[in-house]
C-alpha positions as CSV (number, residue, x, y, z in Angstrom):
1,M,108.3,135.2,55.2
2,T,108.0,135.3,58.9
3,S,105.3,136.8,61.0
4,K,106.0,139.5,63.5
5,P,104.5,137.6,66.5
6,F,106.9,134.7,65.7
7,A,109.9,137.0,65.4
8,I,109.1,138.4,68.9
9,A,108.1,135.1,70.5
10,L,111.2,133.1,69.6
11,P,113.8,135.4,71.2
12,A,111.5,135.8,74.2
13,A,111.3,132.0,74.6
14,V,115.0,131.7,74.3
15,L,115.6,134.3,77.0
16,L,113.1,132.7,79.3
17,A,114.7,129.3,78.9
18,L,118.2,130.6,79.5
19,G,117.0,132.6,82.5
20,G,116.1,129.3,84.3
21,C,119.8,128.3,84.2
22,A,121.0,131.3,86.2
23,T,121.4,131.0,89.9
24,P,121.0,134.3,91.8
25,G,123.3,134.8,94.7
26,G,126.0,132.3,93.7
27,L,125.6,128.7,94.9
28,P,122.3,126.9,94.9
29,A,120.8,126.3,98.4
30,G,122.3,123.3,100.2
31,Q,125.5,123.1,98.1
32,D,127.9,124.9,100.3
33,N,130.5,122.2,99.6
34,F,130.7,122.9,95.9
35,G,134.2,122.2,94.6
36,E,135.2,120.1,97.7
37,A,136.2,117.1,95.6
38,Y,138.5,119.3,93.5
39,R,140.1,120.7,96.6
40,Q,140.6,117.3,98.1
41,T,142.2,115.9,94.9
42,L,144.5,118.9,94.7
43,Q,145.6,118.5,98.3
44,A,146.3,114.8,97.7
45,Q,148.7,115.6,94.9
46,I,150.8,118.0,97.0
47,I,154.1,116.3,98.2
48,D,155.3,116.8,101.7
49,P,159.0,118.0,101.3
50,A,159.9,116.6,104.8
51,P,157.8,113.5,105.4
52,E,158.0,111.7,108.7
53,Y,157.5,107.9,108.7
54,D,156.4,105.6,111.6
55,T,159.2,103.1,111.0
56,P,162.8,103.9,110.1
57,F,164.3,102.5,106.9
58,G,166.9,99.8,107.0
59,Q,170.6,100.5,106.3
60,T,171.8,100.0,102.8
61,S,175.2,99.6,101.3
62,G,176.2,101.7,98.3
63,A,178.6,99.0,97.1
64,Q,175.8,96.4,97.3
65,V,173.4,98.6,95.3
66,A,176.1,99.3,92.7
67,G,176.7,95.6,92.3
68,A,173.0,94.9,91.9
69,I,172.7,97.6,89.2
70,E,175.7,96.2,87.3
71,R,174.2,92.7,87.4
72,Y,170.9,94.0,86.1
73,R,172.6,95.8,83.2
74,T,174.6,92.7,82.3
75,G,171.7,90.3,82.6
76,K,173.2,88.4,85.5
77,V,170.6,89.0,88.2
78,K,170.7,86.8,91.3
79,A,167.6,84.8,92.0
80,P,165.9,85.8,95.3
81,A,166.8,83.5,98.2
82,G,164.1,81.8,100.2
83,S,161.2,82.3,97.9
84,A,158.5,79.6,97.9
85,I,155.6,79.0,95.5
86,S,152.2,79.5,97.0
87,S,150.0,76.5,97.4
88,V,146.8,78.5,96.6
89,G,144.9,76.8,93.8
90,R,147.1,73.7,93.6
91,A,144.7,71.3,95.2
92,S,142.6,69.2,92.9
93,G,138.9,69.5,93.0
94,G,136.4,66.7,93.5
95,G,134.6,67.2,90.2
96,V,134.3,64.8,87.3
97,S,137.1,65.2,84.8
98,A,136.6,65.3,81.0
99,S,138.7,62.2,80.5
100,S,136.9,59.9,82.9
101,S,134.9,57.1,81.5
102,N,131.5,55.8,82.7
């Protein structure tokens, strides 16, 4: 059993609450860049079909690349020449070790 004032007040309150969500005239004031992040992301994903690079690429040999692919497939990859191990983190610290005795 509902009362008549409650049956009228509830829909009126809902309409008033939803009316606060509406924005007359489109965008809220001060938000003329609405959707700018979306447009920037979309533009970043478009690929340039004829890119121009600052530095030219080096020459490659088709026979050399074919040999590298075949070595990769057969598991006989050559080790890179002239690579060195970095010395970062190899120095010992001056702290007390766990195995030192007092």
